gemmi code that builds the backbone of each chain (N, CA, C; Angstrom):
import gemmi

chains = {
    "A": [
        ("MET", (102.561, 139.367, -102.031), (103.767, 138.641, -101.617), (105.016, 139.317, -102.184)),
        ("GLN", (105.963, 139.562, -101.312), (107.246, 140.108, -101.739), (108.315, 139.156, -101.222)),
        ("ILE", (109.328, 138.897, -102.025), (110.380, 137.970, -101.609), (111.750, 138.620, -101.810)),
        ("LYS", (112.556, 138.584, -100.767), (113.939, 139.066, -100.887), (114.872, 137.876, -100.746)),
        ("VAL", (115.964, 137.900, -101.485), (116.855, 136.741, -101.506), (118.256, 137.115, -101.044)),
        ("LYS", (118.814, 136.261, -100.193), (120.218, 136.420, -99.779), (120.927, 135.123, -100.091)),
        ("GLN", (122.203, 135.227, -100.520), (122.944, 134.012, -100.784), (124.265, 134.045, -100.050)),
        ("GLN", (124.583, 132.960, -99.382), (125.875, 132.854, -98.721), (126.338, 131.408, -98.852)),
        ("ASP", (127.548, 131.234, -99.357), (128.085, 129.898, -99.615), (127.064, 129.101, -100.430)),
        ("ASN", (126.692, 127.934, -99.919), (125.735, 127.144, -100.691), (124.333, 127.166, -100.114)),
        ("VAL", (123.989, 128.302, -99.505), (122.649, 128.434, -98.922), (121.977, 129.687, -99.474)),
        ("ILE", (120.777, 129.508, -100.017), (119.995, 130.687, -100.397), (118.899, 130.860, -99.353)),
        ("THR", (118.740, 132.103, -98.911), (117.685, 132.414, -97.953), (116.650, 133.279, -98.650)),
        ("ALA", (115.405, 132.824, -98.658), (114.315, 133.601, -99.236), (113.479, 134.159, -98.089)),
        ("LEU", (113.440, 135.487, -98.005), (112.643, 136.161, -96.975), (111.275, 136.493, -97.561)),
        ("LEU", (110.242, 135.913, -96.982), (108.886, 136.124, -97.492), (108.203, 137.264, -96.726)),
        ("TYR", (107.600, 138.183, -97.456), (106.894, 139.327, -96.853), (105.416, 139.271, -97.231)),
        ("GLY", (104.535, 139.474, -96.257), (103.109, 139.568, -96.562), (102.337, 138.352, -96.108)),
        ("GLU", (101.428, 137.863, -96.950), (100.555, 136.755, -96.589), (100.650, 135.669, -97.657)),
        ("LEU", (100.750, 134.433, -97.216), (100.806, 133.318, -98.166), (99.514, 132.514, -98.068)),
        ("ASP", (98.640, 132.739, -99.045), (97.373, 131.993, -99.110), (97.216, 131.473, -100.539)),
        ("HIS", (96.050, 130.966, -100.872), (95.828, 130.441, -102.222), (96.039, 131.524, -103.282)),
        ("HIS", (95.656, 132.768, -102.946), (95.786, 133.865, -103.902), (97.250, 134.146, -104.261)),
        ("SER", (98.121, 134.123, -103.257), (99.535, 134.440, -103.512), (100.380, 133.190, -103.752)),
        ("ALA", (99.762, 132.001, -103.674), (100.528, 130.751, -103.770), (101.212, 130.587, -105.121)),
        ("GLN", (100.495, 130.926, -106.192), (101.063, 130.665, -107.519), (102.322, 131.493, -107.797)),
        ("GLU", (102.258, 132.788, -107.495), (103.439, 133.621, -107.758), (104.594, 133.212, -106.846)),
        ("THR", (104.263, 132.788, -105.619), (105.309, 132.362, -104.684), (105.984, 131.089, -105.198)),
        ("ARG", (105.151, 130.155, -105.658), (105.647, 128.891, -106.206), (106.559, 129.142, -107.409)),
        ("GLU", (106.102, 130.006, -108.316), (106.886, 130.282, -109.527), (108.215, 130.953, -109.189)),
        ("TYR", (108.152, 131.900, -108.244), (109.368, 132.615, -107.859), (110.378, 131.650, -107.236)),
        ("LEU", (109.913, 130.815, -106.313), (110.825, 129.886, -105.636), (111.390, 128.852, -106.607)),
        ("ASP", (110.571, 128.422, -107.564), (111.057, 127.454, -108.555), (112.168, 128.044, -109.423)),
        ("LYS", (112.036, 129.332, -109.762), (113.089, 130.004, -110.528), (114.378, 130.070, -109.717)),
        ("LEU", (114.208, 130.366, -108.442), (115.346, 130.470, -107.527), (116.067, 129.122, -107.396)),
        ("ILE", (115.279, 128.079, -107.266), (115.821, 126.716, -107.129), (116.579, 126.324, -108.404)),
        ("ALA", (116.048, 126.739, -109.552), (116.692, 126.411, -110.830), (117.959, 127.238, -111.052)),
        ("LYS", (117.941, 128.479, -110.569), (119.074, 129.381, -110.783), (120.285, 128.984, -109.935)),
        ("PHE", (120.045, 128.714, -108.667), (121.150, 128.323, -107.776), (121.136, 126.803, -107.633)),
        ("ARG", (121.757, 126.125, -108.587), (121.588, 124.676, -108.736), (122.092, 123.824, -107.592)),
        ("ASN", (123.124, 124.330, -106.904), (123.736, 123.477, -105.882), (123.438, 123.927, -104.461)),
        ("SER", (122.509, 124.855, -104.333), (122.283, 125.435, -103.012), (121.103, 124.812, -102.274)),
        ("ASP", (121.224, 124.809, -100.950), (120.088, 124.482, -100.092), (119.231, 125.737, -99.947)),
        ("LEU", (117.989, 125.553, -99.495), (117.061, 126.687, -99.401), (116.538, 126.862, -97.976)),
        ("VAL", (116.635, 128.095, -97.485), (116.016, 128.445, -96.205), (114.871, 129.418, -96.492)),
        ("LEU", (113.675, 129.072, -96.026), (112.551, 130.000, -96.126), (112.462, 130.741, -94.804)),
        ("ASP", (112.809, 132.025, -94.827), (112.734, 132.821, -93.605), (111.354, 133.492, -93.549)),
        ("LEU", (110.552, 133.096, -92.550), (109.152, 133.538, -92.475), (108.940, 134.670, -91.468)),
        ("LYS", (110.041, 135.291, -91.059), (109.979, 136.349, -90.037), (108.974, 137.447, -90.402)),
        ("ASN", (108.923, 137.792, -91.679), (108.045, 138.890, -92.113), (106.775, 138.411, -92.817)),
        ("LEU", (106.476, 137.128, -92.638), (105.229, 136.598, -93.199), (104.181, 136.674, -92.087)),
        ("SER", (103.112, 137.433, -92.328), (102.158, 137.669, -91.239), (101.064, 136.616, -91.171)),
        ("PHE", (100.823, 135.904, -92.278), (99.729, 134.921, -92.308), (100.028, 133.832, -93.316)),
        ("MET", (99.682, 132.602, -92.952), (99.762, 131.505, -93.920), (98.676, 130.482, -93.597)),
        ("ASP", (97.989, 129.983, -94.641), (97.033, 128.904, -94.403), (97.522, 127.641, -95.109)),
        ("SER", (96.675, 126.637, -95.256), (97.171, 125.355, -95.756), (97.589, 125.403, -97.227)),
        ("SER", (97.207, 126.465, -97.948), (97.729, 126.632, -99.308), (99.248, 126.776, -99.279)),
        ("GLY", (99.755, 127.420, -98.224), (101.197, 127.588, -98.064), (101.909, 126.272, -97.807)),
        ("ILE", (101.229, 125.364, -97.108), (101.795, 124.027, -96.864), (102.052, 123.329, -98.202)),
        ("GLY", (101.074, 123.447, -99.118), (101.237, 122.857, -100.451), (102.447, 123.428, -101.177)),
        ("VAL", (102.628, 124.754, -101.078), (103.765, 125.412, -101.727), (105.083, 124.903, -101.137)),
        ("ILE", (105.164, 124.840, -99.807), (106.423, 124.454, -99.154), (106.765, 122.993, -99.438)),
        ("ILE", (105.772, 122.115, -99.304), (106.047, 120.685, -99.525), (106.422, 120.413, -100.988)),
        ("GLY", (105.791, 121.127, -101.910), (106.137, 120.978, -103.328), (107.589, 121.347, -103.614)),
        ("ARG", (108.064, 122.456, -102.999), (109.454, 122.883, -103.198), (110.410, 121.906, -102.519)),
        ("TYR", (110.011, 121.409, -101.349), (110.836, 120.436, -100.623), (111.075, 119.183, -101.480)),
        ("LYS", (110.009, 118.707, -102.121), (110.130, 117.496, -102.958), (111.098, 117.718, -104.119)),
        ("LYS", (110.995, 118.901, -104.734), (111.897, 119.250, -105.837), (113.358, 119.223, -105.396)),
        ("LEU", (113.615, 119.889, -104.271), (114.990, 119.976, -103.773), (115.507, 118.602, -103.369)),
        ("LYS", (114.646, 117.837, -102.723), (115.058, 116.530, -102.215), (115.432, 115.591, -103.364)),
        ("SER", (114.690, 115.686, -104.471), (114.995, 114.820, -105.611), (116.357, 115.156, -106.226)),
        ("ASP", (116.863, 116.357, -105.884), (118.194, 116.812, -106.327), (119.251, 116.581, -105.257)),
        ("GLY", (118.867, 115.981, -104.153), (119.792, 115.792, -103.040), (120.081, 117.078, -102.275)),
        ("ARG", (119.160, 118.053, -102.383), (119.365, 119.328, -101.676), (118.422, 119.419, -100.476)),
        ("ARG", (118.768, 120.319, -99.552), (117.982, 120.412, -98.322), (117.165, 121.701, -98.254)),
        ("MET", (116.130, 121.663, -97.430), (115.279, 122.848, -97.251), (114.935, 123.001, -95.779)),
        ("TYR", (114.906, 124.240, -95.331), (114.580, 124.543, -93.940), (113.572, 125.685, -93.885)),
        ("VAL", (112.846, 125.782, -92.773), (112.029, 126.971, -92.523), (112.540, 127.641, -91.251)),
        ("ALA", (112.382, 128.958, -91.183), (112.865, 129.685, -90.005), (111.895, 130.798, -89.620)),
        ("ASN", (111.822, 131.050, -88.328), (111.102, 132.196, -87.753), (109.603, 132.317, -88.077)),
        ("PRO", (108.848, 131.223, -88.035), (107.405, 131.381, -88.261), (106.747, 132.054, -87.050)),
        ("ASN", (105.719, 132.863, -87.278), (104.973, 133.400, -86.134), (104.089, 132.290, -85.553)),
        ("ARG", (103.375, 132.601, -84.483), (102.632, 131.550, -83.776), (101.538, 130.906, -84.653)),
        ("GLN", (100.836, 131.736, -85.418), (99.762, 131.218, -86.294), (100.341, 130.280, -87.347)),
        ("ILE", (101.433, 130.675, -87.971), (102.033, 129.862, -89.028), (102.636, 128.583, -88.439)),
        ("ASP", (103.254, 128.714, -87.272), (103.832, 127.564, -86.592), (102.752, 126.507, -86.298)),
        ("LYS", (101.571, 126.990, -85.914), (100.455, 126.096, -85.591), (99.981, 125.333, -86.844)),
        ("VAL", (99.860, 126.060, -87.956), (99.421, 125.440, -89.215), (100.466, 124.414, -89.687)),
        ("MET", (101.748, 124.764, -89.563), (102.797, 123.850, -90.028), (102.899, 122.624, -89.118)),
        ("GLY", (102.736, 122.845, -87.814), (102.784, 121.720, -86.874), (101.641, 120.747, -87.115)),
        ("LEU", (100.462, 121.309, -87.307), (99.252, 120.504, -87.525), (99.343, 119.656, -88.792)),
        ("SER", (99.981, 120.213, -89.823), (100.042, 119.517, -91.108), (101.096, 118.408, -91.131)),
        ("GLY", (101.922, 118.353, -90.080), (102.983, 117.342, -90.064), (104.214, 117.765, -90.842)),
        ("LEU", (104.254, 119.052, -91.243), (105.374, 119.544, -92.042), (106.728, 119.364, -91.340)),
        ("TYR", (106.717, 119.527, -90.006), (107.983, 119.440, -89.280), (108.544, 118.017, -89.219)),
        ("SER", (107.755, 117.040, -89.597), (108.294, 115.681, -89.628), (109.200, 115.472, -90.841)),
        ("ILE", (109.101, 116.372, -91.841), (110.009, 116.254, -92.997), (110.908, 117.478, -93.210)),
        ("ILE", (110.477, 118.642, -92.711), (111.276, 119.853, -92.911), (111.654, 120.432, -91.552)),
        ("LYS", (112.962, 120.656, -91.371), (113.445, 121.123, -90.071), (113.245, 122.627, -89.905)),
        ("LYS", (112.835, 123.003, -88.687), (112.741, 124.426, -88.363), (114.052, 124.864, -87.746)),
        ("LEU", (114.683, 125.899, -88.306), (115.975, 126.371, -87.767), (115.764, 127.221, -86.522)),
    ],
    "B": [
        ("MET", (69.098, 142.449, -71.309), (68.847, 141.620, -72.485), (70.122, 141.478, -73.311)),
        ("GLU", (70.367, 140.274, -73.748), (71.554, 140.024, -74.549), (71.330, 140.485, -75.993)),
        ("ILE", (72.242, 141.295, -76.482), (72.105, 141.776, -77.862), (72.940, 140.888, -78.787)),
        ("LYS", (72.296, 140.425, -79.834), (72.987, 139.589, -80.801), (73.384, 140.461, -81.994)),
        ("ASN", (74.657, 140.426, -82.341), (75.125, 141.218, -83.485), (75.332, 140.287, -84.689)),
        ("THR", (75.046, 140.797, -85.857), (75.183, 139.974, -87.063), (75.837, 140.768, -88.183)),
        ("MET", (76.380, 140.038, -89.157), (76.896, 140.687, -90.363), (76.837, 139.702, -91.521)),
        ("GLU", (76.799, 140.251, -92.724), (76.789, 139.392, -93.904), (77.628, 140.032, -95.010)),
        ("LEU", (78.364, 139.185, -95.700), (79.268, 139.648, -96.745), (79.043, 138.769, -97.979)),
        ("ARG", (78.827, 139.411, -99.120), (78.643, 138.658, -100.378), (79.773, 139.004, -101.327)),
        ("LEU", (80.435, 137.986, -101.826), (81.608, 138.213, -102.670), (81.623, 137.277, -103.866)),
        ("PRO", (82.131, 137.740, -105.020), (82.388, 136.797, -106.107), (83.590, 135.921, -105.735)),
        ("SER", (83.634, 134.721, -106.287), (84.679, 133.756, -105.886), (86.021, 134.051, -106.552)),
        ("LEU", (86.552, 135.238, -106.280), (87.867, 135.642, -106.794), (88.882, 135.469, -105.668)),
        ("SER", (90.052, 134.929, -106.011), (91.030, 134.634, -104.953), (91.509, 135.896, -104.230)),
        ("ILE", (91.447, 137.049, -104.897), (91.858, 138.297, -104.246), (90.999, 138.573, -103.016)),
        ("ASN", (89.793, 138.001, -102.957), (88.892, 138.236, -101.826), (89.191, 137.381, -100.593)),
        ("GLU", (90.103, 136.433, -100.700), (90.403, 135.560, -99.555), (90.892, 136.377, -98.350)),
        ("GLY", (91.843, 137.277, -98.612), (92.402, 138.085, -97.527), (91.363, 139.027, -96.930)),
        ("PHE", (90.545, 139.608, -97.793), (89.503, 140.525, -97.336), (88.498, 139.790, -96.447)),
        ("ALA", (88.058, 138.607, -96.900), (87.036, 137.847, -96.156), (87.528, 137.488, -94.755)),
        ("ARG", (88.743, 136.958, -94.652), (89.220, 136.550, -93.316), (89.451, 137.758, -92.410)),
        ("SER", (89.880, 138.895, -93.014), (90.091, 140.106, -92.210), (88.778, 140.645, -91.652)),
        ("VAL", (87.723, 140.603, -92.476), (86.420, 141.113, -92.039), (85.894, 140.286, -90.863)),
        ("VAL", (85.950, 138.960, -90.992), (85.426, 138.118, -89.905), (86.292, 138.268, -88.648)),
        ("GLY", (87.605, 138.358, -88.834), (88.509, 138.564, -87.697), (88.199, 139.878, -86.980)),
        ("ALA", (87.947, 140.927, -87.753), (87.626, 142.236, -87.166), (86.285, 142.206, -86.442)),
        ("PHE", (85.312, 141.508, -87.037), (83.979, 141.395, -86.418), (84.085, 140.693, -85.063)),
        ("ALA", (84.925, 139.648, -85.006), (85.062, 138.854, -83.780), (85.754, 139.628, -82.653)),
        ("THR", (86.446, 140.720, -82.971), (87.154, 141.465, -81.908), (86.181, 142.056, -80.892)),
        ("GLN", (84.896, 142.133, -81.243), (83.882, 142.607, -80.285), (83.787, 141.700, -79.067)),
        ("LEU", (84.258, 140.459, -79.195), (84.216, 139.513, -78.065), (85.496, 139.591, -77.219)),
        ("ASN", (86.364, 140.549, -77.541), (87.623, 140.719, -76.815), (88.499, 139.454, -76.812)),
        ("PRO", (88.735, 138.902, -77.994), (89.555, 137.686, -78.071), (91.050, 137.999, -77.942)),
        ("THR", (91.843, 136.970, -77.688), (93.300, 137.134, -77.729), (93.733, 137.200, -79.202)),
        ("LEU", (94.962, 137.635, -79.440), (95.485, 137.675, -80.810), (95.487, 136.281, -81.417)),
        ("GLU", (95.781, 135.269, -80.574), (95.811, 133.897, -81.086), (94.413, 133.430, -81.512)),
        ("GLU", (93.396, 133.815, -80.733), (92.026, 133.436, -81.111), (91.606, 134.105, -82.417)),
        ("VAL", (91.992, 135.372, -82.610), (91.679, 136.059, -83.874), (92.390, 135.353, -85.032)),
        ("ALA", (93.646, 134.961, -84.804), (94.408, 134.264, -85.855), (93.751, 132.923, -86.188)),
        ("ASP", (93.262, 132.214, -85.163), (92.557, 130.942, -85.397), (91.338, 131.157, -86.306)),
        ("ILE", (90.554, 132.185, -85.989), (89.328, 132.469, -86.750), (89.674, 132.837, -88.193)),
        ("LYS", (90.669, 133.716, -88.360), (91.063, 134.134, -89.708), (91.549, 132.942, -90.535)),
        ("THR", (92.298, 132.039, -89.891), (92.823, 130.879, -90.623), (91.688, 129.956, -91.060)),
        ("ALA", (90.755, 129.693, -90.142), (89.634, 128.798, -90.476), (88.775, 129.390, -91.597)),
        ("VAL", (88.509, 130.696, -91.523), (87.698, 131.356, -92.566), (88.439, 131.307, -93.904)),
        ("SER", (89.744, 131.522, -93.873), (90.540, 131.472, -95.095), (90.431, 130.104, -95.769)),
        ("GLU", (90.472, 129.042, -94.957), (90.362, 127.677, -95.507), (88.996, 127.452, -96.157)),
        ("ALA", (87.939, 127.879, -95.468), (86.591, 127.645, -95.991), (86.340, 128.450, -97.263)),
        ("VAL", (86.767, 129.715, -97.273), (86.568, 130.565, -98.453), (87.399, 130.036, -99.627)),
        ("THR", (88.625, 129.598, -99.351), (89.477, 129.057, -100.419), (88.866, 127.791, -101.003)),
        ("ASN", (88.333, 126.929, -100.144), (87.652, 125.730, -100.641), (86.514, 126.101, -101.593)),
        ("ALA", (85.736, 127.120, -101.217), (84.610, 127.539, -102.071), (85.125, 128.048, -103.421)),
        ("ILE", (86.206, 128.829, -103.390), (86.758, 129.389, -104.630), (87.303, 128.285, -105.548)),
        ("ILE", (88.036, 127.333, -104.966), (88.677, 126.295, -105.790), (87.699, 125.187, -106.183)),
        ("HIS", (86.977, 124.680, -105.170), (86.201, 123.454, -105.390), (84.740, 123.695, -105.774)),
        ("ALA", (84.117, 124.736, -105.188), (82.693, 124.940, -105.467), (82.484, 125.468, -106.881)),
        ("TYR", (83.376, 126.364, -107.290), (83.255, 126.979, -108.619), (84.525, 126.729, -109.422)),
        ("PRO", (84.779, 125.479, -109.835), (86.045, 125.197, -110.530), (86.166, 125.892, -111.885)),
        ("ASP", (85.041, 126.126, -112.563), (85.106, 126.651, -113.939), (84.415, 127.996, -114.121)),
        ("ARG", (83.942, 128.571, -113.031), (83.250, 129.858, -113.187), (83.361, 130.649, -111.883)),
        ("ILE", (83.009, 131.917, -111.983), (82.969, 132.757, -110.791), (81.538, 132.721, -110.265)),
        ("GLY", (81.388, 132.340, -109.008), (80.069, 132.303, -108.389), (80.067, 133.129, -107.121)),
        ("GLU", (78.935, 133.143, -106.452), (78.829, 133.973, -105.248), (79.128, 133.172, -103.976)),
        ("ILE", (79.856, 133.799, -103.077), (80.120, 133.227, -101.759), (79.488, 134.163, -100.735)),
        ("VAL", (78.713, 133.589, -99.823), (78.075, 134.391, -98.778), (78.690, 134.033, -97.434)),
        ("ILE", (79.198, 135.027, -96.753), (79.802, 134.815, -95.437), (78.920, 135.533, -94.433)),
        ("SER", (78.302, 134.774, -93.543), (77.489, 135.424, -92.520), (78.027, 135.051, -91.155)),
        ("ALA", (77.975, 135.996, -90.245), (78.514, 135.748, -88.914), (77.602, 136.376, -87.875)),
        ("SER", (77.560, 135.770, -86.704), (76.813, 136.366, -85.603), (77.563, 136.160, -84.304)),
        ("LEU", (77.309, 137.075, -83.381), (77.903, 136.992, -82.055), (76.763, 136.848, -81.069)),
        ("SER", (76.858, 135.818, -80.234), (75.822, 135.597, -79.241), (76.512, 135.189, -77.951)),
        ("GLY", (76.371, 136.003, -76.921), (77.157, 135.763, -75.719), (78.628, 135.873, -76.079)),
        ("GLN", (79.405, 134.865, -75.746), (80.836, 134.874, -76.089), (81.136, 133.997, -77.318)),
        ("THR", (80.072, 133.622, -78.048), (80.276, 132.686, -79.156), (80.121, 133.355, -80.516)),
        ("LEU", (81.101, 133.083, -81.373), (81.040, 133.505, -82.773), (80.529, 132.331, -83.594)),
        ("GLU", (79.542, 132.608, -84.435), (79.094, 131.617, -85.406), (79.352, 132.209, -86.779)),
        ("VAL", (80.055, 131.459, -87.630), (80.316, 131.969, -88.979), (79.977, 130.883, -89.999)),
        ("SER", (79.236, 131.286, -91.032), (78.858, 130.353, -92.095), (79.397, 130.839, -93.427)),
        ("ILE", (79.978, 129.919, -94.187), (80.475, 130.229, -95.527), (79.678, 129.364, -96.502)),
        ("SER", (78.888, 130.013, -97.354), (77.985, 129.277, -98.249), (78.273, 129.569, -99.710)),
        ("ASP", (78.099, 128.543, -100.517), (78.189, 128.738, -101.960), (77.063, 127.970, -102.636)),
        ("LYS", (76.840, 128.278, -103.906), (75.851, 127.533, -104.692), (76.574, 126.783, -105.819)),
        ("GLY", (77.708, 126.210, -105.471), (78.547, 125.543, -106.458), (78.247, 124.068, -106.612)),
        ("VAL", (79.288, 123.301, -106.944), (79.104, 121.901, -107.346), (78.722, 120.965, -106.197)),
        ("GLY", (78.997, 121.375, -104.956), (78.668, 120.513, -103.821), (79.699, 119.414, -103.615)),
        ("ILE", (79.575, 118.730, -102.479), (80.516, 117.659, -102.123), (79.735, 116.348, -102.090)),
        ("SER", (80.204, 115.348, -102.850), (79.445, 114.089, -102.898), (79.724, 113.226, -101.670)),
        ("ASP", (80.955, 113.260, -101.157), (81.292, 112.456, -99.982), (81.943, 113.362, -98.935)),
        ("ILE", (81.121, 113.881, -98.036), (81.612, 114.861, -97.053), (82.640, 114.230, -96.112)),
        ("GLU", (82.367, 112.974, -95.713), (83.288, 112.310, -94.776), (84.686, 112.185, -95.380)),
        ("GLN", (84.741, 111.830, -96.655), (86.025, 111.705, -97.347), (86.711, 113.073, -97.481)),
        ("ALA", (85.924, 114.091, -97.815), (86.485, 115.437, -97.992), (87.117, 115.963, -96.703)),
        ("ARG", (86.606, 115.503, -95.554), (87.110, 115.993, -94.268), (88.358, 115.250, -93.797)),
        ("GLN", (88.737, 114.184, -94.489), (89.925, 113.426, -94.080), (91.198, 114.244, -94.313)),
        ("PRO", (92.148, 114.183, -93.343), (93.415, 114.879, -93.560), (94.100, 114.379, -94.836)),
        ("PHE", (94.717, 115.279, -95.568), (95.495, 115.001, -96.782), (94.647, 114.555, -97.970)),
        ("PHE", (93.291, 114.535, -97.814), (92.473, 114.231, -98.981), (92.311, 115.512, -99.799)),
        ("SER", (92.593, 115.435, -101.092), (92.345, 116.588, -101.950), (91.982, 116.133, -103.351)),
        ("THR", (91.021, 116.839, -103.954), (90.683, 116.556, -105.346), (91.455, 117.506, -106.269)),
        ("ALA", (92.112, 118.514, -105.680), (92.910, 119.450, -106.483), (94.256, 118.794, -106.772)),
        ("GLY", (94.524, 118.536, -108.038), (95.708, 117.757, -108.375), (96.999, 118.540, -108.488)),
        ("ASP", (96.924, 119.860, -108.441), (98.110, 120.651, -108.784), (98.812, 121.209, -107.552)),
        ("GLU", (98.761, 120.477, -106.462), (99.374, 120.898, -105.197), (99.003, 122.316, -104.766)),
        ("SER", (97.879, 122.831, -105.286), (97.452, 124.162, -104.869), (96.886, 124.111, -103.454)),
        ("ARG", (96.494, 122.908, -103.042), (96.014, 122.718, -101.685), (96.719, 121.497, -101.116)),
        ("SER", (96.806, 121.442, -99.795), (97.514, 120.327, -99.172), (96.570, 119.244, -98.687)),
        ("GLY", (95.254, 119.481, -98.818), (94.299, 118.512, -98.278), (94.071, 118.681, -96.785)),
        ("MET", (94.546, 119.817, -96.249), (94.454, 120.033, -94.800), (93.378, 121.049, -94.403)),
        ("GLY", (92.614, 121.536, -95.375), (91.657, 122.616, -95.101), (90.687, 122.312, -93.972)),
        ("PHE", (89.984, 121.184, -94.077), (88.995, 120.855, -93.039), (89.662, 120.540, -91.701)),
        ("THR", (90.853, 119.919, -91.759), (91.575, 119.618, -90.519), (91.939, 120.915, -89.783)),
        ("VAL", (92.361, 121.924, -90.544), (92.672, 123.227, -89.939), (91.409, 123.826, -89.314)),
        ("MET", (90.307, 123.806, -90.063), (89.045, 124.377, -89.534), (88.641, 123.673, -88.238)),
        ("GLU", (88.728, 122.329, -88.237), (88.298, 121.556, -87.060), (89.207, 121.804, -85.864)),
        ("THR", (90.493, 122.029, -86.128), (91.437, 122.244, -85.032), (91.305, 123.648, -84.449)),
        ("PHE", (91.068, 124.631, -85.325), (91.095, 126.028, -84.880), (89.744, 126.526, -84.375)),
        ("MET", (88.666, 125.797, -84.703), (87.342, 126.208, -84.239), (86.802, 125.130, -83.293)),
        ("ASP", (85.751, 125.449, -82.540), (85.211, 124.476, -81.575), (84.317, 123.442, -82.265)),
        ("GLU", (83.622, 123.881, -83.297), (82.667, 122.990, -83.955), (82.595, 123.353, -85.435)),
        ("VAL", (82.595, 122.340, -86.291), (82.487, 122.568, -87.741), (81.419, 121.629, -88.292)),
        ("THR", (80.419, 122.200, -88.943), (79.364, 121.397, -89.561), (79.368, 121.663, -91.063)),
        ("VAL", (79.277, 120.602, -91.852), (79.261, 120.766, -93.305), (77.935, 120.239, -93.848)),
        ("ILE", (77.234, 121.112, -94.562), (75.991, 120.706, -95.213), (76.218, 120.881, -96.709)),
        ("SER", (76.027, 119.809, -97.472), (76.311, 119.918, -98.893), (75.476, 118.930, -99.696)),
        ("ALA", (75.130, 119.311, -100.906), (74.452, 118.406, -101.827), (75.011, 118.650, -103.216)),
        ("PRO", (75.370, 117.574, -103.931), (75.909, 117.753, -105.282), (74.958, 118.578, -106.153)),
        ("GLY", (75.510, 119.561, -106.824), (74.727, 120.419, -107.718), (74.009, 121.556, -107.026)),
        ("GLU", (73.994, 121.544, -105.688), (73.246, 122.588, -104.976), (74.138, 123.535, -104.192)),
        ("GLY", (75.284, 123.043, -103.760), (76.190, 123.920, -103.024), (76.552, 123.393, -101.646)),
        ("THR", (77.324, 124.189, -100.951), (77.874, 123.780, -99.658), (77.776, 124.921, -98.658)),
        ("THR", (77.464, 124.574, -97.417), (77.571, 125.539, -96.321), (78.460, 124.938, -95.245)),
        ("VAL", (79.476, 125.686, -94.859), (80.333, 125.286, -93.734), (80.001, 126.223, -92.584)),
        ("ARG", (79.543, 125.651, -91.466), (79.157, 126.460, -90.304), (80.140, 126.170, -89.178)),
        ("MET", (80.725, 127.215, -88.635), (81.743, 127.028, -87.598), (81.416, 127.860, -86.361)),
        ("LEU", (81.694, 127.281, -85.205), (81.464, 127.972, -83.935), (82.766, 128.077, -83.164)),
        ("LYS", (82.949, 129.212, -82.506), (84.080, 129.344, -81.589), (83.670, 130.223, -80.418)),
        ("THR", (83.858, 129.693, -79.236), (83.563, 130.467, -78.029), (84.840, 131.109, -77.527)),
        ("ILE", (84.766, 132.414, -77.322), (85.929, 133.173, -76.844), (85.885, 133.185, -75.318)),
        ("LYS", (86.986, 132.734, -74.733), (87.045, 132.700, -73.273), (87.056, 134.122, -72.739)),
        ("THR", (86.321, 134.349, -71.671), (86.297, 135.680, -71.073), (87.663, 135.984, -70.488)),
        ("GLN", (88.167, 137.165, -70.821), (89.503, 137.539, -70.345), (89.464, 137.856, -68.865)),
        ("GLY", (90.470, 137.334, -68.152), (90.573, 137.529, -66.705), (90.769, 138.996, -66.395)),
    ],
}
model = gemmi.Model(1)
for chain_id, residues in chains.items():
    chain = gemmi.Chain(chain_id)
    for i, (resn, *xyz) in enumerate(residues, 1):
        res = gemmi.Residue()
        res.name, res.seqid = resn, gemmi.SeqId(i, " ")
        for name, pos in zip(("N", "CA", "C"), xyz):
            atom = gemmi.Atom()
            atom.name, atom.element = name, gemmi.Element(name[0])
            atom.pos, atom.b_iso = gemmi.Position(*pos), 0.0
            res.add_atom(atom)
        chain.add_residue(res)
    model.add_chain(chain)
structure = gemmi.Structure()
structure.add_model(model)
structure.setup_entities()
C-alpha cells in the first residue's frame, strides 16, 4: 500500500495505491489516523482511482475512519472506485453512510 | 471426453499470502475464459475465505491453509481448508455484520461477499477440527 496526500483548503485527499486487504489494512489504518490527527479541521476524501483491489477488510478500515471523523463533526467521502471495489462497498451498505463523489 | 483440470496450493497462514492466494485462483480460472468482472468476483471471494482462515482459524498460531480448485465444464470449484479452531455456530457466522474480531480488522461481511460473488457457498466446520469453505462459480460462455 502506498498513499499520497494532497491538501486544499479544508479538504485532505488521500490517494491509495495498490491493494487494500487484511494484510495492508493495519498500515493503511495507522497512516490515515495520523493524517486525521495532523489536519485537525479537515474533511477527508479517499481517492481510490489507483487502488486495484479491496475486500471487506477495507470496509472495516473505511468505516472506522468515518466514525472517528464524524465524532469530530468532520466529513468523509470516497471517490473513483473501480467496479470490483464499488461492488464490495455497495454490498456492505457503505454508501448509505459515506457519499461517493 | 471432458478434461478436468485441478490445482492445489498449501500455504502457512501469513497475511502476506492473501494476495498470492487470490491471484493464483484468479489465474487458474482464466482457463474458462471469464470476463474481468468474473475474475474479480473469484479473487474477492477467495480473499475473504483465506483471510477468515488466517484471522479466525489460527488466532494464536501459524497453521496450514490448503486451497484446492478444479475446473469442470464451465464451472470452477474452489475449496479453502484449515485445521484451526472451527466454527461453533455456522449460521451465525454467515450473518451479515457478524464478527468475532473485535478490532475492526474485519467488517463482518466476509461470508456475505462470498455468497454474493459466487454461485454456491458451502461451509463445513467442527470446533477443534477446522473449516472447509467450498465455493462454485459457473462462467458463462462468451458469445
